[in-house]
C-alpha positions as CSV (number, residue, x, y, z in Angstrom):
1,X,-12.3,-7.5,1.4
2,X,-10.1,-4.8,2.6
3,X,-6.4,-4.9,1.4
4,X,-5.2,-3.2,4.6
5,X,-5.5,-4.0,8.3
6,X,-4.8,-1.2,10.8
7,X,-4.2,-1.0,14.5
8,X,-3.5,1.9,16.8
9,X,-1.7,1.3,20.0
10,X,0.5,3.6,22.1
11,X,0.4,6.4,19.4
12,X,1.7,3.9,16.8
13,X,-0.5,3.2,13.8
14,X,0.4,-0.2,12.3
15,X,-0.7,-0.6,8.7
16,X,-0.5,-4.2,7.4
17,X,-0.7,-5.0,3.7
18,X,-3.3,-7.8,3.5
19,X,-3.0,-9.7,0.3
20,X,-1.0,-12.7,1.4
21,X,-2.3,-14.9,-1.4
22,X,-0.5,-12.4,-3.8
23,X,2.6,-11.9,-1.6
24,X,1.0,-8.5,-0.7
25,X,1.6,-7.1,-4.2
26,X,0.0,-3.7,-4.7
27,X,-3.1,-3.3,-6.8
28,X,-5.2,-0.1,-7.4
29,X,-7.5,-0.9,-4.5
30,X,-4.6,-1.3,-2.1
31,X,-2.9,1.9,-3.3
32,X,-6.2,3.9,-2.8
33,X,-6.7,2.4,0.7
34,X,-3.1,3.2,1.7
35,X,-3.4,6.8,0.5
36,X,-6.6,7.2,2.5
37,X,-5.1,5.5,5.7
38,X,-2.0,7.8,5.5
39,X,-4.1,10.9,5.0
40,X,-6.2,10.0,7.9
41,X,-3.1,9.3,10.0
42,X,-1.7,12.7,9.2
43,X,-4.8,14.4,10.5
44,X,-5.1,12.2,13.6
45,X,-3.4,13.8,16.7
46,X,-3.2,10.4,18.4
47,X,-0.9,9.0,15.6
48,X,2.8,9.8,16.3
49,X,4.3,6.9,14.3
50,X,3.3,4.8,11.3
51,X,4.6,1.3,10.8
52,X,4.0,-0.4,7.4
53,X,4.2,-4.2,7.4
54,X,2.7,-7.2,5.5
55,X,0.6,-10.2,6.5
56,X,1.7,-13.7,5.6
57,X,5.4,-14.5,4.8
58,X,6.1,-11.4,2.6
59,X,6.2,-7.7,3.1
60,X,5.4,-6.7,-0.5
61,X,6.1,-8.2,-3.9
62,X,5.7,-5.0,-5.8
63,X,2.7,-4.5,-8.1
64,X,0.8,-7.2,-9.9
65,X,1.6,-7.4,-13.6
66,X,-2.1,-7.1,-14.6
67,X,-2.3,-3.9,-12.6
68,X,0.9,-2.6,-14.2
69,X,-0.4,-3.3,-17.7
70,X,-3.8,-1.7,-16.9
71,X,-1.9,1.4,-15.5
72,X,0.2,1.7,-18.6
73,X,-2.9,1.3,-20.8
74,X,-4.5,4.2,-18.8
75,X,-1.2,6.1,-19.0
76,X,-0.9,6.1,-15.2
77,X,2.7,4.6,-15.3
78,X,5.5,5.5,-17.7
79,X,6.6,2.8,-20.2
80,X,10.2,3.1,-19.3
81,X,11.7,3.6,-15.8
82,X,12.8,7.1,-14.9
83,X,16.5,7.8,-15.1
84,X,16.1,10.3,-12.2
85,X,15.4,7.6,-9.5
């Protein structure tokens, strides 16, 4: 199952996060798909605007805790938040 739905209409690319059963929380699959979709949009002359939205009743609940723990184990995320944010 894809974690994103996309539509292009009138030069506007709408990208919908599509994990409503998890309140559209990010996981690694969704992050990879979003990166790919945004790279493709940047190269597409037909795309003038990108709208990011979510399916179901939520936009995005953040990142699932199991994904965050896996990212920390793989050292993909810092253990403490950055003070520079």
